[in-house]
C-alpha positions as CSV (number, residue, x, y, z in Angstrom):
1,M,12.0,-38.5,-18.5
2,P,13.1,-34.9,-19.0
3,G,13.4,-33.8,-22.6
4,P,14.8,-30.6,-24.2
5,A,11.4,-28.9,-23.8
6,Q,9.8,-30.0,-20.6
7,A,7.6,-27.6,-18.6
8,A,7.9,-29.5,-15.3
9,D,6.0,-32.6,-14.4
10,P,2.6,-33.6,-15.9
11,V,-0.3,-32.4,-13.8
12,E,-4.1,-32.5,-13.8
13,P,-5.4,-30.2,-16.6
14,A,-6.9,-26.8,-15.6
15,A,-10.7,-26.5,-16.0
16,Q,-12.2,-24.4,-18.7
17,A,-14.9,-21.8,-18.2
18,A,-18.1,-22.4,-20.1
19,G,-19.1,-19.8,-22.6
20,A,-15.6,-18.5,-23.4
21,P,-15.2,-17.3,-27.0
22,A,-13.8,-20.1,-29.1
23,V,-11.3,-18.0,-31.2
24,D,-9.4,-15.6,-29.0
25,A,-10.1,-16.2,-25.3
26,T,-10.2,-19.1,-23.0
27,E,-10.5,-18.8,-19.2
28,G,-8.5,-20.9,-16.7
29,V,-10.1,-21.5,-13.3
30,A,-7.9,-20.8,-10.3
31,A,-8.0,-23.0,-7.2
32,G,-9.6,-21.4,-4.2
33,F,-7.1,-19.5,-2.1
34,G,-7.2,-18.3,1.5
35,T,-5.0,-19.6,4.3
36,F,-7.0,-19.8,7.5
37,T,-5.8,-20.7,10.9
38,S,-8.0,-21.3,13.9
39,T,-6.5,-20.7,17.3
40,A,-8.3,-21.6,20.6
41,G,-8.0,-19.2,23.5
42,A,-6.7,-20.1,26.9
43,T,-9.2,-21.4,29.5
44,A,-11.6,-18.6,30.4
45,T,-11.4,-17.0,33.9
46,G,-14.3,-15.9,36.0
47,S,-17.4,-17.4,37.5
48,A,-18.0,-21.1,36.9
49,Q,-21.5,-20.1,35.8
50,L,-20.2,-17.9,33.0
51,S,-17.5,-18.5,30.4
52,V,-16.6,-16.9,27.1
53,F,-15.1,-18.9,24.2
54,L,-13.0,-17.5,21.4
55,S,-11.5,-18.6,18.1
56,A,-9.8,-16.5,15.5
57,R,-9.1,-17.2,11.8
58,M,-7.1,-15.2,9.3
59,S,-9.5,-13.5,6.9
60,S,-6.9,-11.4,4.9
61,A,-3.3,-10.2,5.0
62,H,-4.1,-7.7,7.8
63,G,-7.3,-9.1,9.2
64,F,-9.0,-11.7,11.4
65,E,-12.5,-12.9,12.0
66,L,-13.1,-13.6,15.7
67,T,-15.9,-16.0,16.8
68,T,-17.3,-15.3,20.2
69,S,-19.8,-17.4,22.2
70,L,-20.8,-17.9,25.9
71,N,-21.8,-21.0,27.8
72,R,-25.2,-19.6,28.7
73,G,-28.1,-19.2,26.3
74,T,-29.9,-16.4,28.1
75,P,-29.9,-13.6,28.5
76,P,-27.7,-12.2,25.7
77,L,-24.8,-10.2,27.2
78,D,-22.5,-7.5,26.0
79,T,-19.0,-8.8,25.3
80,T,-16.2,-6.2,25.0
81,I,-13.4,-7.1,22.6
82,D,-9.9,-5.5,22.9
83,W,-8.1,-6.1,19.7
84,G,-4.7,-5.3,21.1
85,D,-4.0,-2.3,18.9
86,G,-5.8,0.3,20.9
87,S,-9.3,-0.3,19.4
88,T,-12.3,-2.1,20.9
89,D,-15.7,-3.4,19.8
90,T,-18.7,-4.5,21.8
91,V,-20.8,-7.4,20.6
92,V,-23.9,-9.1,21.9
93,A,-23.1,-12.8,22.5
94,S,-24.9,-15.7,24.1
95,G,-24.3,-19.5,24.4
96,S,-27.1,-20.1,22.0
97,S,-25.3,-18.5,19.0
98,E,-21.9,-17.5,17.8
99,T,-21.0,-13.9,17.0
100,R,-18.4,-13.2,14.3
101,T,-16.6,-9.9,14.2
102,R,-14.0,-8.9,11.6
103,H,-11.0,-6.6,12.4
104,I,-8.3,-5.2,10.1
105,Y,-5.0,-4.3,11.7
106,K,-3.3,-1.2,10.2
107,E,0.1,-2.7,10.9
108,L,1.4,-6.3,10.5
109,G,2.6,-8.2,13.6
110,E,1.5,-10.2,16.6
111,Y,-1.5,-9.2,18.8
112,T,-3.3,-10.4,21.8
113,I,-7.1,-10.3,21.5
114,K,-9.0,-10.1,24.8
115,A,-12.7,-10.6,25.5
116,A,-14.5,-9.7,28.7
117,V,-18.2,-10.3,29.6
118,A,-20.2,-9.6,32.8
119,D,-23.6,-10.6,34.0
120,P,-24.9,-7.6,36.1
121,V,-27.9,-9.6,37.4
122,L,-25.9,-12.5,38.8
123,G,-22.8,-10.6,39.4
124,T,-20.6,-13.0,37.4
125,H,-17.9,-12.2,34.9
126,A,-15.5,-14.0,32.5
127,T,-12.5,-13.2,30.4
128,N,-10.5,-14.9,27.6
129,E,-7.8,-14.1,25.2
130,V,-6.1,-15.5,22.0
131,R,-2.8,-14.6,20.5
132,V,-2.7,-14.0,16.7
133,T,-0.2,-13.2,14.0
134,T,-1.2,-11.4,10.8
135,L,-0.9,-13.5,7.6
136,G,0.6,-10.9,5.3
137,S,4.3,-9.9,4.9
138,E,6.0,-6.8,3.6
139,F,9.1,-6.3,1.6
140,T,12.5,-5.2,2.7
141,P,15.2,-4.7,0.0
142,Y,18.5,-6.5,0.4
143,G,21.5,-6.5,-1.8
144,P,21.7,-7.7,-4.5
145,T,23.8,-10.3,-2.7
146,R,24.9,-13.8,-3.8
147,L,23.7,-16.4,-1.3
148,L,24.4,-19.6,-3.4
149,D,26.9,-20.6,-6.0
150,T,27.6,-24.3,-6.3
151,R,30.6,-23.6,-8.6
152,S,32.5,-22.0,-5.7
153,G,30.8,-23.6,-2.7
154,T,29.1,-20.4,-1.7
155,G,26.0,-21.3,0.5
156,A,26.3,-25.1,-0.2
157,V,28.8,-27.8,-0.8
158,K,31.0,-27.1,-3.8
159,G,29.9,-29.1,-6.9
160,K,26.9,-29.5,-9.1
161,V,23.5,-30.5,-7.8
162,Q,22.8,-34.0,-8.9
163,G,19.9,-35.0,-11.1
164,Y,16.6,-35.4,-9.3
165,S,18.0,-34.0,-6.1
166,S,18.1,-30.7,-4.3
167,T,20.3,-28.4,-2.3
168,R,19.2,-26.5,0.8
169,L,19.8,-22.8,1.0
170,K,19.8,-20.9,4.4
171,V,17.9,-17.6,4.0
172,A,16.8,-16.4,7.5
173,G,19.8,-15.6,9.6
174,N,22.1,-15.5,6.5
175,G,24.0,-12.2,6.7
176,S,21.7,-9.6,8.1
177,I,18.5,-11.2,6.9
178,P,16.6,-11.7,10.2
179,A,15.0,-14.8,11.5
180,G,11.3,-15.3,10.9
181,V,11.1,-14.2,7.2
182,T,8.2,-15.7,5.4
183,A,9.3,-15.4,1.8
184,V,12.4,-14.3,-0.2
185,A,13.0,-12.8,-3.6
186,L,15.8,-14.7,-5.4
187,N,17.3,-14.4,-8.9
188,V,18.0,-18.1,-9.5
189,T,20.3,-19.2,-12.4
190,A,20.9,-22.7,-13.8
191,T,24.3,-23.0,-15.6
192,N,26.7,-25.6,-16.9
193,T,23.8,-27.7,-18.1
194,T,24.4,-30.9,-20.1
195,S,20.8,-31.9,-20.7
196,G,17.3,-30.6,-20.5
197,G,15.5,-30.2,-17.2
198,H,13.9,-27.7,-14.8
199,V,14.4,-26.2,-11.4
200,S,11.8,-25.9,-8.6
201,V,12.3,-23.6,-5.6
202,F,10.1,-24.2,-2.5
203,A,10.0,-24.0,1.3
204,S,12.2,-26.4,3.2
205,G,10.1,-29.1,4.8
206,A,7.3,-28.7,2.3
207,T,6.3,-31.3,-0.3
208,R,8.0,-30.6,-3.6
209,P,5.4,-29.0,-5.9
210,T,4.8,-29.9,-9.5
211,A,5.4,-26.3,-10.5
212,S,8.7,-25.3,-12.0
213,N,10.6,-21.9,-11.9
214,I,13.3,-22.5,-14.5
215,N,13.4,-24.6,-17.7
216,F,16.8,-25.2,-19.3
217,E,18.3,-27.1,-22.2
218,A,21.8,-28.5,-22.7
219,G,24.4,-25.7,-22.8
220,Q,22.1,-23.0,-21.6
221,T,22.5,-20.5,-18.8
222,V,19.0,-19.5,-17.7
223,P,18.0,-17.1,-14.9
224,N,14.5,-16.5,-13.4
225,L,13.3,-14.4,-10.5
226,V,11.6,-16.4,-7.8
227,I,9.5,-15.3,-4.8
228,A,9.5,-18.4,-2.7
229,K,8.1,-19.3,0.7
230,V,10.7,-19.9,3.4
231,G,10.5,-23.0,5.6
232,E,10.2,-23.0,9.4
233,D,13.9,-23.7,9.6
234,G,14.6,-20.5,7.6
235,C,15.6,-22.4,4.4
236,V,14.5,-23.0,0.8
237,E,15.1,-26.0,-1.4
238,L,16.3,-25.8,-5.0
239,Y,15.5,-29.0,-6.9
240,N,17.2,-30.1,-10.1
241,G,14.5,-31.8,-12.1
242,G,16.8,-33.1,-14.8
243,W,18.8,-36.3,-15.2
244,E,22.2,-34.6,-15.3
245,P,24.0,-32.5,-12.6
246,V,23.7,-28.7,-12.9
247,D,25.2,-25.7,-11.2
248,L,22.8,-23.3,-9.4
249,I,23.3,-19.7,-8.4
250,A,20.9,-17.6,-6.2
251,D,21.1,-13.9,-5.6
252,V,18.9,-12.3,-3.0
253,T,17.3,-8.9,-3.7
254,G,14.9,-8.7,-0.7
255,Y,12.8,-10.6,1.8
256,F,9.3,-10.6,3.2
257,S,8.5,-10.5,6.9
258,R,5.5,-9.9,9.2
259,Q,6.9,-6.5,10.1
260,E,5.9,-3.1,8.7
261,A,8.4,-2.5,5.8
262,G,7.2,-1.7,2.3
263,G,3.8,-2.5,0.8
264,Y,3.4,-3.3,-2.9
265,A,1.6,-1.2,-5.5
266,P,1.1,-3.0,-8.9
267,Q,0.5,-1.1,-12.1
268,A,-0.1,-1.8,-15.7
269,P,3.3,-2.4,-17.4
270,A,4.8,1.0,-18.4
271,R,7.9,1.2,-20.7
272,V,10.5,3.4,-19.0
273,V,13.5,2.5,-21.2
274,D,13.9,1.4,-24.8
275,T,17.4,2.1,-26.2
276,R,16.2,1.4,-29.7
277,Y,14.1,4.6,-29.7
278,G,15.8,6.7,-27.0
279,T,13.1,6.1,-24.5
280,G,14.3,7.0,-21.0
281,T,18.0,7.1,-22.0
282,Q,20.3,7.8,-24.9
283,R,19.2,6.3,-28.2
284,G,21.3,3.4,-29.4
285,P,22.6,0.1,-28.0
286,V,24.4,0.1,-24.7
287,A,28.1,-0.3,-25.2
288,G,30.0,-3.3,-23.9
289,Q,30.8,-2.9,-20.2
290,G,28.7,0.3,-20.4
291,S,25.7,1.3,-18.3
292,F,22.9,3.9,-18.0
293,T,20.8,5.2,-15.1
294,V,17.1,5.9,-15.1
295,K,14.6,7.2,-12.6
296,V,11.9,4.6,-12.0
297,A,10.3,5.7,-8.7
298,E,9.1,8.6,-6.6
299,P,10.2,9.5,-3.0
300,G,9.0,6.8,-0.5
301,A,9.8,3.9,-2.8
302,T,12.4,1.4,-1.6
303,A,12.4,-1.0,-4.5
304,V,10.7,-1.6,-7.9
305,A,9.5,-4.6,-9.8
306,L,10.7,-4.5,-13.4
307,N,10.7,-6.7,-16.5
308,V,14.1,-6.2,-18.3
309,T,14.7,-7.4,-21.8
310,V,17.9,-7.5,-23.9
311,T,17.7,-7.7,-27.7
312,N,20.1,-7.4,-30.6
313,P,23.2,-8.5,-28.6
314,Q,26.3,-8.9,-30.6
315,E,27.7,-11.7,-28.4
316,A,27.0,-13.6,-25.2
317,G,26.8,-11.7,-21.9
318,H,24.6,-10.6,-19.1
319,L,22.8,-7.5,-17.6
320,T,23.0,-6.4,-14.0
321,V,20.5,-4.1,-12.5
322,H,21.4,-2.4,-9.2
323,P,20.6,0.7,-7.1
324,A,22.0,3.9,-8.7
325,G,25.0,5.4,-6.9
326,Q,26.4,2.0,-5.9
327,T,29.1,-0.1,-7.4
328,A,27.8,-2.8,-9.7
329,P,27.6,-6.2,-7.8
330,T,28.9,-9.4,-9.2
331,T,25.3,-10.7,-9.6
332,S,23.4,-10.9,-12.9
333,N,19.7,-10.5,-13.8
334,V,19.6,-11.4,-17.5
335,N,21.9,-13.8,-19.4
336,F,22.0,-13.9,-23.2
337,T,23.8,-15.3,-26.2
338,A,24.6,-13.6,-29.5
339,G,21.4,-12.5,-31.3
340,Q,19.1,-13.7,-28.5
341,T,16.1,-11.7,-27.2
342,A,15.8,-12.6,-23.5
343,A,13.7,-11.2,-20.7
344,N,13.6,-11.6,-16.9
345,S,11.7,-10.2,-14.0
346,V,13.7,-8.1,-11.6
347,I,13.0,-6.8,-8.1
348,V,15.7,-4.3,-7.2
349,P,16.3,-1.6,-4.5
350,V,16.3,1.9,-5.8
351,G,18.9,4.6,-5.1
352,K,18.2,7.7,-3.0
353,D,16.7,9.5,-6.0
354,G,14.5,6.6,-7.1
355,E,17.0,5.6,-9.7
356,V,18.5,2.3,-10.9
357,T,21.5,1.5,-13.0
358,V,21.6,-1.1,-15.8
359,R,25.0,-2.4,-16.8
360,N,25.8,-4.4,-19.9
361,G,28.3,-7.1,-18.8
362,A,29.1,-8.2,-22.4
363,W,32.1,-6.9,-24.3
364,T,30.0,-5.7,-27.2
365,R,26.8,-3.6,-27.5
366,A,23.2,-4.6,-27.0
367,D,19.7,-2.9,-26.8
368,V,17.9,-2.9,-23.5
369,I,14.2,-2.5,-22.7
370,V,12.8,-1.9,-19.2
371,D,9.1,-2.1,-18.2
372,L,8.0,-1.0,-14.7
373,V,5.3,-3.2,-13.2
374,G,5.1,-2.2,-9.6
375,T,6.7,-0.3,-6.7
376,Y,7.5,-1.3,-3.1
377,G,7.7,1.3,-0.3
378,T,6.0,3.3,2.4
379,A,4.0,5.4,-0.1
380,S,2.8,2.4,-2.2
381,G,-0.5,1.6,-0.6
382,G,0.5,-1.1,1.8
383,A,-0.4,-4.3,-0.1
384,A,1.1,-7.2,1.8
385,N,2.5,-10.4,0.3
386,V,0.9,-13.8,1.1
387,P,3.0,-16.7,-0.3
388,T,1.1,-19.9,-1.1
389,T,2.0,-23.4,-1.9
390,P,2.6,-23.4,-5.7
391,V,-0.5,-24.4,-7.6
392,R,-0.9,-25.0,-11.4
393,T,-3.9,-23.1,-12.8
394,I,-3.4,-23.2,-16.6
395,D,-1.9,-25.9,-18.7
396,T,-3.0,-25.7,-22.4
397,R,-1.1,-28.9,-23.2
398,S,-4.1,-30.8,-21.7
399,W,-6.9,-28.6,-23.0
400,P,-9.3,-30.2,-25.4
401,N,-9.5,-27.2,-27.7
402,G,-5.8,-27.2,-28.5
403,P,-2.9,-25.0,-27.6
404,W,-2.7,-21.3,-26.8
405,P,-4.4,-19.3,-29.6
406,T,-2.2,-17.5,-32.1
407,R,-2.3,-13.7,-31.7
408,G,-4.9,-14.3,-29.0
409,Y,-5.2,-14.5,-25.3
410,V,-6.1,-16.8,-22.4
411,R,-7.9,-15.1,-19.5
412,Q,-7.5,-16.1,-15.9
413,G,-10.0,-15.1,-13.3
414,F,-8.9,-14.2,-9.7
415,S,-10.5,-12.9,-6.6
416,R,-11.2,-9.1,-6.8
417,E,-10.2,-8.8,-3.1
418,Q,-6.5,-9.2,-4.0
419,E,-4.4,-6.3,-5.4
420,A,-2.0,-8.5,-7.4
421,W,-0.9,-12.1,-8.0
422,V,2.5,-13.7,-8.2
423,L,2.7,-16.2,-11.1
424,N,5.3,-18.1,-13.0
425,A,4.5,-18.4,-16.7
426,T,6.1,-21.0,-18.9
427,V,5.8,-21.2,-22.7
428,T,6.6,-24.5,-24.4
429,N,6.1,-26.5,-27.6
430,T,6.8,-23.3,-29.5
431,R,6.7,-23.4,-33.3
432,G,8.1,-20.0,-34.1
433,T,9.1,-16.7,-32.5
434,G,6.9,-14.7,-30.2
435,F,6.5,-13.0,-26.9
436,L,4.1,-13.1,-23.9
437,S,2.2,-10.0,-22.7
438,V,0.2,-9.9,-19.4
439,A,-2.4,-7.2,-18.7
440,P,-5.7,-6.8,-16.8
441,D,-8.9,-7.5,-18.8
442,P,-11.3,-4.6,-19.1
443,N,-14.4,-6.9,-19.1
444,S,-16.1,-8.6,-16.2
445,S,-17.2,-12.3,-16.0
446,N,-20.8,-11.2,-16.7
447,D,-19.7,-9.4,-19.9
448,Y,-18.2,-12.7,-21.2
449,A,-21.2,-14.7,-20.0
450,H,-23.7,-12.4,-21.7
451,G,-21.7,-11.8,-24.9
452,T,-21.2,-8.1,-24.2
453,A,-17.4,-8.2,-23.7
454,V,-15.3,-5.9,-25.8
455,T,-12.0,-7.0,-27.4
456,P,-9.2,-5.9,-25.0
457,E,-6.5,-3.6,-26.4
458,R,-3.4,-5.6,-27.4
459,P,-0.5,-4.8,-24.9
460,V,2.9,-3.7,-26.2
461,S,5.0,-4.8,-23.3
462,S,6.7,-8.2,-23.2
463,T,7.0,-10.6,-20.2
464,L,9.1,-13.3,-21.9
465,N,10.3,-14.0,-25.4
466,W,10.8,-17.3,-27.3
467,T,12.0,-18.9,-30.5
468,A,11.0,-22.1,-32.1
469,G,11.6,-25.2,-30.0
470,N,12.2,-23.2,-26.8
471,T,10.7,-23.7,-23.3
472,V,11.0,-20.3,-21.5
473,A,9.7,-19.3,-18.1
474,N,9.5,-16.0,-16.2
475,L,8.0,-14.6,-13.0
476,V,4.9,-12.4,-13.5
477,Q,3.6,-10.0,-10.9
478,T,0.3,-8.7,-12.2
479,G,-2.5,-6.5,-11.0
480,T,-6.0,-7.8,-11.5
481,G,-7.7,-4.6,-12.6
482,A,-11.3,-3.7,-11.8
483,H,-12.8,-7.1,-12.5
484,G,-10.2,-9.6,-11.2
485,I,-9.4,-11.0,-14.7
486,V,-5.9,-11.1,-16.3
487,D,-5.2,-11.7,-20.0
488,L,-2.1,-13.7,-21.1
489,W,-1.4,-12.9,-24.8
490,N,0.4,-15.0,-27.4
491,Q,2.0,-12.2,-29.4
492,G,3.5,-14.7,-31.9
493,W,2.1,-15.9,-35.3
494,D,2.5,-19.5,-34.3
495,A,0.7,-21.7,-31.8
496,A,2.4,-22.6,-28.5
497,D,1.5,-24.0,-25.1
498,L,1.2,-22.0,-21.9
499,V,1.6,-23.2,-18.3
500,V,0.8,-20.9,-15.4
501,D,1.6,-21.6,-11.7
502,I,0.4,-19.4,-8.8
503,F,3.0,-18.7,-6.1
504,G,1.1,-16.1,-4.0
505,Y,-0.7,-12.8,-4.0
506,Y,-0.7,-9.3,-2.5
507,D,-3.6,-8.2,-0.3
508,N,-4.4,-4.6,0.8
509,E,-6.6,-5.5,3.7
């Protein structure tokens, strides 16, 4: 039964790593990730006395591992592999063993892998082929454009989404978004709420996950950025996990597809704007209905990932972030009430000079803080997105040693092979004010295991902010540093609970 501070449905507790310091660090254990697909080749052609067998599995965003074997044990024969991108390899294969060969494609897309083998003694030959599609996807900016607004009937039937039910939103083929997109970046807002609950966004046709994207209370308007898998029918589902009906809004800022577009380069959060101190723009609150423009990217960038925070607002309102040089859209990124400090992740296209504009949609002034966490574009290093079925990896509500440590951090281990991870962090059971910071850990797992770990430097950037009694969620896109470990800091003076769900990762190979 949803209450005013529910962080989605109860799930199995995350495991704890042994040997973690008892005071300031506890490690959550992530589920094993890696989506693999085996595809059998067509029937081999050639002599009945000689056949070549192939199977391919996805090994990374850009790569495959090809298994080659023959139907004869001796003698071992040279098999030539044409990868379909202009490159070839020669391997020695026989029926008595399987040969595995890995290949990384420079560009995403579909390829036909062909294998050919000949026996010069018997004069026989065989060929086979298998069609593969790379796992990763790259980002194309779009909009910001409103795809869904149940208040007006945009993208769905007009009227609130009923409790414990969902609405289906068409993404692929909507406007100029092409068919075949794998994931979408949406800013989803719950509004006109009359009770507590949560919203989950997931691929159409998939089982609804236990993970949530937005948590809301009666009377709140709450946005959150979502990177969600798109179903085979080109749609996503938005599920209202509360008892009472709620209006839902979804604004698209880009999509991911298996075409070369823009790779992602994560970075440690860098503060580019703080109006309280004059960082990046004029010092002082942004006037009501006012705006400022700031350079956030270099040439070659198409979009940026930001964390935008409003603080000291005089009354309720919203912030809109959009490419510089364009008219402000009707979409919003951060919604706030008088006196509230609120943050939200933002993925936004940049203007021609790498600039974005932030507009204060309230009638009175407010301070604005902007942290840059990553860049999309042709010059960004080419990390491709791999969306996954949402999985819960940390839930301190079920941990035996109690809630998230005050002024301390929880560390989460990831694979070092990935460049960055897409998370949704939720803070609940809050007892005071505070904020969440996320940063790579400078230590390795061996450092923690052998007691040689140094205390990480406390970050200054915020990912989400809360007050007593709130449940607050926000999307987190974080690099994993040199050791594949990320720290999630409780920057408040009171205990709270932390819930972290994994929605995907970025892979550079």
